[in-house]
C-alpha positions in Angstrom: 243.1 26.8 64.2 241.6 30.0 62.8 237.9 30.6 63.6 235.6 30.1 60.6 233.6 33.2 59.8 230.1 32.6 58.7 228.6 34.7 55.9 225.1 36.0 56.3 222.8 34.9 53.5 221.9 38.5 52.8 225.6 39.2 52.1 225.4 36.5 49.4 222.2 37.9 47.9 223.8 41.4 47.7 226.9 39.8 46.0 224.7 38.1 43.4 223.7 41.6 42.1 227.3 42.0 40.9 226.3 39.8 38.0 224.4 42.7 36.5 227.8 44.3 35.8 228.1 41.8 32.9 225.6 43.9 31.0 226.1 47.3 32.7 229.9 47.4 33.2 231.5 49.6 35.8 231.9 53.1 34.5 229.0 52.9 32.1 226.9 55.9 31.1 223.2 55.1 31.5 219.7 56.5 31.3 217.6 55.3 34.2 214.0 55.1 33.2 210.6 54.3 34.8 211.6 55.1 38.4 208.6 55.3 40.7 206.8 58.5 41.7 204.0 57.1 43.9 203.5 55.8 47.4 204.5 52.1 46.9 207.4 51.9 49.4 208.5 48.6 47.9 209.2 50.2 44.5 211.0 53.1 46.4 213.2 50.5 48.0 214.0 49.0 44.6 214.9 52.5 43.3 217.1 53.3 46.3 218.8 49.9 45.8 219.4 50.6 42.1 220.8 54.0 42.8 223.1 52.6 45.5 224.3 49.9 43.0 225.0 52.5 40.4 227.1 54.6 42.9 229.0 51.6 44.2 230.0 50.5 40.7 230.8 53.9 39.2 227.9 53.8 36.8 227.1 57.3 35.7 223.4 58.2 35.5 223.2 60.8 32.6 219.4 61.1 32.8 216.5 60.0 35.0 212.9 59.8 33.8 209.7 58.4 35.1 206.6 57.5 33.0 205.4 61.0 33.9 208.2 63.1 32.4 209.9 61.0 29.7 209.9 63.2 26.6 208.8 61.7 23.3 211.7 61.5 20.9 214.4 62.0 23.6 217.8 61.8 21.9 219.9 59.1 23.7 223.4 58.6 22.4 223.9 55.0 21.1 226.8 54.4 23.6 224.5 55.0 26.6 222.8 52.0 28.2 219.0 52.4 28.8 218.3 50.8 32.3 214.6 50.2 33.2 213.4 50.0 36.8 212.9 46.5 38.3 209.9 45.3 40.3 206.7 43.3 39.9 204.9 45.2 37.1 206.1 43.3 34.0 202.9 42.0 32.4 199.3 43.0 31.9 198.3 43.8 35.6 200.0 47.3 35.4 199.7 48.4 31.8 201.0 51.9 32.3 204.5 50.7 33.1 204.4 47.8 30.6 203.4 50.0 27.7 206.2 52.5 28.6 208.7 49.6 28.7 207.5 48.4 25.3 207.7 52.0 23.9 211.3 52.3 25.0 212.3 48.9 23.5 210.6 49.8 20.2 211.9 53.4 20.1 215.6 52.8 20.8 216.9 49.9 18.6 220.5 51.2 18.7 220.9 51.2 22.5 221.5 48.3 24.8 218.5 48.0 27.1 218.8 46.4 30.5 215.6 45.7 32.6 216.5 45.3 36.2 215.0 42.3 38.2 211.3 41.8 37.5 208.6 39.3 38.2 206.5 38.4 35.1 202.8 37.8 35.2 200.3 37.8 32.3 196.6 37.0 32.6 196.2 37.0 28.8 198.6 34.9 26.6 197.9 37.2 23.7 199.3 40.2 25.6 202.4 38.2 26.4 202.8 37.4 22.7 202.4 41.0 21.8 205.2 42.0 24.2 207.4 39.3 22.8 206.9 40.5 19.3 208.2 44.0 20.3 211.1 42.7 22.3 212.2 40.2 19.7 212.7 43.0 17.1 215.5 44.4 19.3 218.9 42.6 19.3 220.4 43.9 22.6 217.7 43.5 25.3 218.9 42.1 28.7 216.1 41.0 31.1 216.7 40.1 34.7 213.9 38.2 36.5 213.4 37.4 40.1 212.2 33.7 40.1 212.5 30.5 38.0 208.9 30.7 36.8 209.5 34.2 35.3 212.8 32.9 33.8 211.1 30.0 32.1 208.4 32.3 30.7 210.8 34.9 29.4 213.2 32.3 27.9 210.3 30.7 26.1 208.9 33.9 24.6 211.8 36.3 24.2 214.0 34.3 21.8 216.2 37.3 20.8 216.7 38.6 24.4 219.2 37.6 27.0 217.5 36.4 30.2 219.1 36.2 33.7 217.9 35.1 37.2 218.7 37.7 39.9 217.5 38.8 43.3 215.7 42.1 43.8 217.7 45.4 43.6 216.6 46.3 47.2 219.2 43.8 48.4 221.9 46.3 47.6 220.7 48.2 50.7 221.8 45.5 53.1 222.2 46.0 56.0 219.6 48.5 57.3 220.1 49.3 60.9 216.9 49.6 63.1 216.1 53.2 64.1 214.8 52.3 67.6 214.3 49.4 70.0 211.0 47.5 69.3 208.2 48.3 71.7 205.3 46.5 70.0 204.9 42.8 69.2 203.5 42.3 65.7 203.1 44.4 62.6 200.7 42.9 60.0 201.8 44.5 56.7 199.1 43.3 54.3 198.2 44.0 50.7 194.9 45.8 50.1 195.1 45.7 46.3 194.4 43.3 43.4 197.1 40.9 44.5 195.5 40.3 47.9 194.4 36.7 48.8 191.5 35.5 50.8 193.9 33.9 53.3 194.4 37.3 54.9 190.9 37.6 56.2 191.5 34.8 58.8 194.8 36.2 59.8 193.5 39.8 60.2 191.3 38.5 63.0 194.3 37.2 64.9 195.5 40.6 66.3 198.3 43.0 65.6 198.7 46.4 64.0 197.6 46.6 60.3 199.3 48.7 57.6 199.9 48.8 53.9 202.0 51.2 51.9 198.9 53.4 51.4 198.2 53.7 55.1 201.8 53.9 56.2 201.9 57.3 54.5 199.5 60.0 55.8 197.2 62.3 53.8 199.8 65.1 53.7 202.5 62.8 52.5 200.3 61.2 49.8 199.2 64.7 48.7 202.9 65.7 48.5 203.7 62.7 46.3 200.8 63.6 44.0 202.0 67.2 43.7 205.6 66.2 42.9 204.1 63.8 40.2 202.1 66.7 38.7 205.2 68.9 38.6 207.2 66.2 36.9 204.5 65.7 34.3 204.6 69.4 33.5 208.4 69.5 33.5 210.2 71.2 30.6 213.8 72.3 29.9 212.9 75.7 31.5 211.3 74.5 34.6 213.0 76.4 37.5 212.4 73.9 40.2 214.8 70.8 40.4 211.8 68.4 40.7 213.8 65.2 40.4 216.2 66.3 43.2 213.2 67.2 45.3 211.7 63.7 44.7 215.1 62.1 45.5 215.1 63.8 48.9 211.4 63.2 49.6 211.6 59.5 48.7 214.6 59.2 51.1 212.2 60.5 53.8 209.5 58.0 52.7 211.8 55.0 52.9 213.2 56.3 56.2 209.6 56.4 57.6 209.1 52.8 56.6 212.3 51.8 58.4 211.3 53.7 61.5 207.9 52.0 61.6 209.2 48.5 61.1 211.8 49.2 63.8 209.1 49.6 66.4 208.0 45.9 66.1 209.6 42.7 67.2 208.2 40.8 64.2 206.4 41.3 61.0 203.8 39.3 59.1 203.4 40.5 55.6 201.9 39.7 52.2 204.0 42.5 50.6 207.2 41.1 49.0 209.0 44.3 50.1 207.6 44.1 53.6 209.4 40.8 53.7 212.6 42.1 52.0 212.7 45.2 54.2 212.4 42.9 57.3 215.2 40.8 56.0 217.3 43.9 55.3 216.8 44.8 59.0 217.3 41.1 60.0 213.9 41.2 61.7 211.8 38.1 62.3 209.1 37.9 59.6 206.5 35.6 58.1 205.8 36.0 54.4 202.3 35.2 53.0 201.8 34.6 49.3 200.1 37.1 46.9 197.4 36.2 44.4 199.7 34.6 41.7 202.6 33.1 43.7 205.1 35.9 43.3 206.0 35.9 47.0 206.4 32.2 47.5 208.5 31.9 44.3 210.8 34.7 45.5 211.1 33.1 49.0 211.9 29.7 47.7 214.4 31.1 45.2 216.3 33.5 47.4 215.3 34.0 51.1 214.4 30.7 52.5 217.9 30.3 53.9 217.5 33.4 56.1 217.0 32.3 59.7 214.8 35.2 60.6 212.3 34.6 57.8 209.8 31.9 57.0 207.0 31.3 54.5 203.4 31.2 55.9 200.8 28.6 55.0 199.1 29.2 51.7 195.6 28.2 52.7 
């Protein structure tokens, strides 16, 4: 009898991204907006996954713009699809990106708009209602979300938008091969921002090496990111430097540095969703801790709990 071949759960998650081709068909012309130009390696992984998805499916990127260099009144042909970066900044915690997203939806009523997989979180219901009012004036918005809670929220508020459940775009990068054999035991990759929980304090006393995206990248690297951002902000049609191409190569280096660092450890404990996803992409044993509003546990329970190398840590 033939031997049954088992399929890795990460292969299945990568395959789930193909559903996005229902709204961005192969061979489409797109404008890719709101890509990250900052030192959050998780968002860089999302960007690299999105770009790999476009390339794999013959989706032609006719323009790329971040919040720093998107020109007011940009003429986008009606037959081009506007594709907005995925991540965890849909809501009122990160207003710069949310305001930009709303500006694009309001400003391009003739274009199909696809928002790649996001997690939704609002502290203020009035802000959610305001976003819904803007989105519901458009008749061709397609929003992908990363967990059932976001799906329920979006389906309830965005009654003229199409809403879909999807894993994160970084899964397109599966598999990522380690760059070296691990020589250290435990990497604690913990949040240090507004999504941090008190549970980390106890765990931080247990030992291990501690990093976050901000401390993974050194002072020179952070300064370089800032300089590229400033150049993009000043960009015009006559700018001699290919700043976007420079950022493309430099962000490759930043992602590669994260892979090299993770490669040096036998296991990872993390409260960063993309610390968890990167570990899974490398098939490295990891424990995921929750963030302040349940994003991490919702993602794990929806997509990654079937992965043998991953588990969800206790919430208290």
